[in-house]
Each structure stands twice: as structure tokens, then as C-alpha cells.
C-alpha positions as CSV (number, residue, x, y, z in Angstrom):
1,M,13.7,-17.8,-1.9
2,A,14.2,-19.0,1.6
3,K,11.5,-20.0,3.9
4,N,12.3,-19.5,7.4
5,R,14.4,-17.1,9.6
6,R,17.7,-19.1,9.3
7,M,18.3,-19.1,5.9
8,V,17.5,-16.2,5.2
9,E,20.4,-15.3,7.6
10,D,22.8,-17.9,6.2
11,F,21.5,-15.9,2.5
12,I,22.0,-12.4,4.4
13,F,25.0,-12.7,6.2
14,R,26.6,-15.2,4.1
15,D,30.5,-15.8,3.9
16,D,31.8,-14.5,0.7
17,S,35.2,-12.2,-0.4
18,N,32.4,-8.9,-1.0
19,Q,31.4,-8.5,3.0
20,T,33.1,-8.2,6.3
21,K,32.1,-8.2,10.0
22,A,33.0,-5.6,11.9
23,T,32.0,-3.2,15.3
24,M,30.5,0.4,13.6
25,P,30.4,3.3,15.4
26,L,26.3,4.5,15.4
27,S,27.1,7.5,14.5
28,L,28.4,6.4,10.8
29,I,24.9,4.8,10.2
30,V,22.0,5.6,8.8
31,L,18.7,4.3,7.2
32,P,17.6,4.6,3.8
33,K,16.2,7.9,2.2
34,E,13.3,5.2,0.9
35,E,12.3,2.4,3.6
36,L,10.0,-0.6,2.7
37,R,8.4,-0.3,5.8
38,Y,5.8,2.4,6.3
39,Y,4.5,2.5,9.5
40,I,7.3,0.9,12.6
41,D,5.3,-0.7,15.2
42,P,7.0,1.4,18.3
43,E,6.2,-2.0,20.7
44,E,8.6,-3.9,18.2
45,V,11.4,-1.3,18.6
46,E,10.5,-1.7,22.5
47,K,10.9,-5.3,23.0
48,I,14.6,-5.1,20.7
49,V,15.0,-2.2,23.4
50,A,14.1,-4.2,26.3
51,S,16.4,-7.5,24.8
52,A,19.3,-5.2,23.7
53,R,19.5,-3.3,27.4
54,K,20.6,-6.6,29.5
55,N,22.6,-8.3,26.2
56,G,23.2,-5.6,24.1
57,I,22.6,-5.7,20.1
58,L,23.5,-9.5,19.0
59,E,21.9,-9.8,15.9
60,P,24.6,-7.7,13.7
61,L,23.0,-4.9,10.8
62,L,23.9,-5.6,7.0
63,V,25.0,-2.5,5.9
64,R,26.4,-0.9,2.7
65,P,29.1,2.1,2.1
66,I,27.6,4.8,0.9
67,I,29.7,6.1,-2.1
68,G,31.8,9.5,-1.4
69,S,31.3,9.3,2.5
70,E,32.4,7.2,5.6
71,Q,28.7,6.5,6.4
72,H,27.3,3.0,6.1
73,E,23.1,2.6,5.0
74,V,21.3,0.0,6.7
75,V,20.3,-3.1,4.5
76,A,18.8,-5.3,6.9
77,G,18.0,-4.4,10.7
78,A,16.3,-1.0,10.9
79,K,14.7,-2.1,14.0
80,R,17.3,-2.6,15.6
81,Y,18.9,0.4,14.3
82,R,16.2,2.3,16.2
83,A,16.6,0.3,19.0
84,A,20.2,1.3,19.2
85,Q,20.1,5.0,18.4
86,I,17.0,5.1,22.0
87,L,19.5,3.2,24.0
88,E,22.5,5.6,22.7
89,L,24.9,2.8,22.2
90,A,28.4,4.1,20.7
91,S,28.4,1.1,18.4
92,V,26.9,-2.1,17.1
93,P,28.3,-5.5,15.5
94,V,27.6,-4.8,11.5
95,V,28.0,-7.0,8.0
96,V,29.5,-4.4,5.6
97,R,28.2,-5.7,2.1
98,E,29.0,-4.0,-1.5
99,L,25.7,-3.6,-2.9
100,N,24.1,-1.7,-5.8
101,D,20.9,-0.4,-5.3
102,E,18.8,-2.6,-6.9
103,D,20.9,-5.9,-4.9
104,A,20.0,-4.1,-1.3
105,L,16.1,-3.3,-2.0
106,E,16.2,-7.1,-3.6
107,I,18.1,-8.1,-0.1
108,A,15.7,-5.7,2.0
109,L,12.7,-7.3,0.3
110,I,13.8,-10.7,0.4
111,E,14.5,-10.4,4.3
112,N,11.3,-8.5,5.1
113,F,9.1,-11.3,3.1
114,A,10.6,-14.1,4.5
115,R,10.2,-12.4,7.9
116,S,6.1,-11.8,7.4
117,A,7.0,-7.9,8.5
118,L,5.6,-5.9,5.3
119,T,1.9,-4.9,5.4
120,D,0.3,-6.1,1.9
121,L,1.1,-1.9,0.2
122,E,4.4,-2.6,1.4
123,E,5.1,-5.8,0.0
124,T,3.6,-4.2,-3.4
125,D,5.2,-1.1,-3.5
126,G,8.6,-2.9,-2.8
127,V,8.0,-5.0,-5.7
128,L,6.8,-2.4,-8.2
129,R,10.1,-0.4,-6.8
130,L,12.3,-3.5,-7.6
131,L,11.0,-4.1,-10.9
132,A,11.3,-0.7,-12.1
133,V,15.2,-0.4,-11.2
134,K,15.1,-3.8,-12.9
135,L,13.3,-3.0,-16.0
136,K,15.3,0.6,-15.8
137,I,11.2,2.1,-15.5
138,S,9.3,4.6,-13.4
139,P,7.3,2.5,-10.5
140,P,4.0,4.0,-12.1
141,E,4.7,2.4,-15.1
142,V,5.4,-1.3,-14.0
143,P,1.4,-1.8,-13.2
144,P,0.4,-1.5,-17.1
145,L,3.8,-3.9,-18.0
146,L,2.1,-6.5,-15.7
147,H,-1.2,-6.1,-17.0
148,H,0.0,-6.3,-20.8
149,I,1.8,-9.1,-20.2
150,Q,-0.8,-11.1,-18.7
151,N,-2.8,-10.6,-21.2
152,Q,-0.4,-11.5,-23.8
153,Q,-0.1,-14.7,-21.9
154,R,-3.7,-15.4,-22.3
155,G,-3.5,-13.8,-25.9
156,R,-5.3,-11.2,-25.9
157,T,-2.7,-9.2,-27.6
158,S,-2.3,-8.0,-30.9
159,A,1.0,-9.5,-32.6
160,N,2.5,-6.1,-33.4
161,N,2.1,-4.5,-29.4
162,V,4.3,-7.8,-28.2
163,I,6.1,-7.5,-25.3
164,G,9.7,-8.7,-25.7
165,N,10.9,-12.7,-23.9
166,D,14.0,-10.6,-22.4
167,V,11.3,-8.3,-20.5
168,I,9.0,-11.0,-19.5
169,A,11.9,-13.0,-18.2
170,V,13.1,-10.5,-15.8
171,V,9.7,-9.8,-14.6
172,Q,9.2,-13.6,-13.7
173,S,12.9,-14.5,-12.0
174,C,12.1,-11.1,-10.1
175,L,8.9,-12.2,-9.0
176,T,10.7,-16.4,-8.4
177,S,13.5,-14.5,-6.1
178,L,10.8,-12.7,-4.1
179,G,9.5,-16.3,-2.7
180,N,8.4,-17.3,-6.1
181,I,5.1,-15.4,-6.6
182,K,2.3,-15.5,-9.1
183,L,1.9,-13.1,-11.9
184,D,-1.8,-13.6,-12.2
185,S,-2.0,-13.5,-7.7
186,F,0.1,-10.4,-7.0
187,I,-2.4,-8.4,-10.4
188,S,-5.4,-9.7,-9.0
189,N,-4.7,-9.8,-4.9
190,R,-1.8,-6.5,-4.7
191,L,-2.3,-4.1,-7.4
192,P,-5.6,-3.3,-6.0
193,L,-4.5,-1.9,-3.0
194,L,-3.3,1.2,-5.2
195,N,-6.4,2.0,-5.9
196,L,-7.2,2.9,-2.5
197,P,-8.7,6.3,-1.9
198,S,-5.8,9.2,-2.5
199,D,-6.1,10.1,0.9
200,I,-5.9,6.5,2.8
201,L,-2.9,5.9,0.2
202,E,-0.7,9.1,1.4
203,V,-1.3,8.6,4.5
204,L,0.1,5.2,4.9
205,R,2.8,5.9,3.1
206,Q,3.9,8.4,5.3
207,G,3.8,6.0,7.9
208,K,0.9,7.7,9.7
209,L,-1.1,5.1,10.5
210,E,-1.8,1.1,10.6
211,T,-2.8,-0.9,7.6
212,S,-5.7,-2.4,9.3
213,K,-7.1,1.0,10.1
214,A,-6.5,2.6,7.1
215,K,-8.5,0.0,5.3
216,A,-11.2,0.3,7.8
217,I,-11.4,4.2,7.0
218,A,-11.3,3.3,3.1
219,R,-14.8,1.8,3.5
220,V,-16.4,5.8,4.2
221,T,-17.2,7.1,1.2
222,D,-18.1,10.7,1.4
223,S,-14.4,11.9,1.0
224,E,-14.8,15.2,3.8
225,T,-16.4,12.8,5.7
226,R,-13.4,9.6,5.7
227,K,-10.8,13.2,5.7
228,Q,-12.4,14.1,9.0
229,L,-12.1,10.5,10.2
230,L,-8.7,10.0,9.0
231,E,-7.6,13.1,10.8
232,D,-8.9,12.2,13.9
233,A,-7.9,9.0,14.1
234,I,-4.1,10.0,13.4
235,S,-4.6,13.0,16.1
236,Y,-6.4,10.8,19.3
237,N,-4.3,7.1,18.3
238,F,-8.0,5.6,18.1
239,S,-8.1,2.1,18.1
240,L,-9.4,-0.3,15.5
241,S,-12.7,-0.6,17.4
242,E,-13.0,3.1,17.9
243,I,-12.7,3.9,14.6
244,K,-15.0,0.6,13.7
245,R,-17.9,2.5,16.2
246,K,-16.9,5.9,14.5
247,I,-18.0,4.3,11.0
248,K,-21.0,2.4,12.7
249,E,-22.0,6.1,13.7
250,I,-22.0,7.6,10.3
251,S,-23.6,5.1,8.6
252,Q,-26.5,5.1,11.2
253,Q,-26.9,9.0,11.3
254,S,-26.7,8.9,7.2
255,E,-29.5,6.7,7.1
256,S,-31.5,8.7,9.3
257,E,-30.2,12.1,7.3
258,S,-31.5,10.4,4.5
259,P,-34.2,12.4,2.5
260,S,-38.0,10.8,2.2
261,L,-38.9,9.8,-1.4
262,K,-41.4,12.5,-0.9
263,D,-38.5,15.0,-0.4
264,Q,-36.7,13.1,-3.5
265,A,-39.7,13.7,-5.4
266,D,-39.7,17.3,-5.1
267,D,-36.5,17.5,-5.5
268,T,-36.3,15.7,-8.8
269,F,-39.3,18.0,-10.0
270,R,-37.4,21.2,-9.4
271,R,-34.9,20.4,-11.1
272,L,-36.7,18.7,-14.0
273,K,-38.1,21.9,-14.7
274,K,-34.6,24.0,-14.4
275,S,-33.2,21.4,-16.8
276,N,-32.7,21.4,-20.6
277,V,-34.5,18.5,-21.7
278,W,-37.3,20.4,-22.8
279,D,-34.6,21.8,-25.6
280,D,-34.4,18.6,-26.3
281,P,-37.0,16.5,-28.7
282,K,-35.9,13.0,-27.9
283,K,-36.0,13.5,-23.9
284,K,-38.7,15.9,-23.7
285,A,-40.6,12.1,-25.1
286,K,-39.2,10.5,-22.4
287,V,-40.4,13.0,-20.0
288,E,-43.6,12.6,-21.4
289,K,-43.9,9.3,-20.7
290,L,-43.1,8.9,-17.5
291,L,-45.1,12.2,-17.0
292,A,-48.6,9.5,-18.3
293,Q,-47.0,6.8,-16.1
294,L,-47.0,9.0,-12.9
295,E,-50.8,10.5,-14.1
296,A,-52.1,6.9,-14.7
297,L,-50.7,5.6,-11.2
298,M,-52.1,8.7,-9.3
299,K,-55.5,8.0,-10.9
300,N,-55.7,4.4,-9.8
301,D,-54.5,5.4,-6.3
302,N,-57.9,7.9,-6.3
303,E,-59.7,5.2,-7.4
304,V,-58.7,2.2,-4.9
305,K,-59.5,5.1,-2.1
């Protein structure tokens, strides 16, 4: 895996017989249906716009032909493409390469990984997408497969449930090509992101909110409260500090509204009277024991007074 920008560019734009350099009308270029990046920071694009306004788009976009069409799809250079759209440029420099879906996705991942351009969730989803393409399975099938491989390598798999070495080789080769990612590290540090609340994951994947803000909101456990804060954060473009302040206010309000111990006891006895424990001899015996303990506790308290 290339470690710096220059090496990445050499890898992506290397000279070979399967590519051509040209200037292409912007109208013939489109973004992929599924981009790796869910959220594009407008400030990042604006920086490119400011530079391109003076000098034009200097670094070429890597594009690939769309079969059966005159159009070409962006493989690398989505922000430069957006900047060119804002400036209403007629054409941009490109490198055209014949790439299938698998190769295009892998190159896009390598470029973004090397430039640290993706969030943790974008990286995770990107790796799962690439593994799914290489293994010819669906992305949701990849995480359990990775866990299975990990268990197998640790000797925790039965002899009749073994994953073939060819599948393991594909997985290891893919992870290595993306920057020598370790399987154990990916499972422990990246896959848990998929366990974020579904409403948080949906917003992240729609590119409506930055990851840092979404992760902060995910700490709100009450689903209705979290949903409202999520909607407000998007609608009013809350800063991260504003979101943290709102969460602190929610926490303080929740603590002040929490029922007293006496109220909890009243509620428990109300529910106990209506419950079915009286029909179960074992549960009834436990209730009798607890009542005896409470009686003893109150008796001791009266004696102290």
C-alpha cells in the first residue's frame, strides 16, 4: 500500500496501455452511484474552488468509461469534480482507465486510505463492500465471515465447519492491499461501529452529519430524545460544542426528573399487586421472603426511634 500522496498518485495514474490522458467535457463525467464518502465538508471543496479559480483544475481526475454510454464515472477526484461544477468549468483534465467494479472500488479505497480522507465508518463500509465484491457475497454477510475466520485461526471452530484457505487468502490479500490492515484490529476497532443505533447509522450514511457529532449524539440512550436531538442538530446545524451542551442539559434534566426511592417503592408495590407472581408457588415464596425482610427492616427502624 502506498504510504504518501506522491506514491498514491504514481499508483493511480501510472502509465500503462490501459489508460489515456485527456481533457474531457465536465458534462460527460458523473459521480459513482455509491460514493465512499458519505459527508463532504463544504470547506474542503471551497479550498479547491479557491485554488482552481486562479489556476484551474491541475490534478487530473481518474475516470472510467461507463459501458454503453459516452459518460465516464469518477474513480478518484470527487472533490475536484464538485469544485469544477461550482465553477461551471467546461472541461477538466482526466486519466481514463478501463476498470471493472472491483478494481475501481479498490483504487478508490487505496487513495482515500492513504490520504486519511475517510471516516472510520466510511472505511469500515468500504472494506466490507470490497470484500463482498471479491468474495461474491453481500456486505452484511462479511462481518460474520470475518468473525468465523478469526475463531478458526484461534482454534475455536469445529472440524466440520472450516472456511477454505482460498477464502481466507482473498480476505488477507484484500486487507493487506488497503494498508496492511490486521484482521483482529479490524474486527475489534471497526466492526463495533456497525452496532451504533440505527438512526445514527442512517444519518451518517446519508451524509447529513459529521461523524464526531453523530457519535456524541449516539451516547443519548433514550431513543425519542436522541431522535429529536439528531433532527435538531441537522436542521439547525449545531456545532459539536452545542451538541455536547445539549446532551449535558438532557442528562441534568433526566437526573432531576428521576423518581425518588419512595416513589419507586410505591410503583413497585402497585405493579406487584397486579402481577401474576401470586399464581406461581416459587415466585410467591420469594415475595414472602422479601416481605419478611422488609418487615424486619421497618421493625428495627421503629426500635431505633
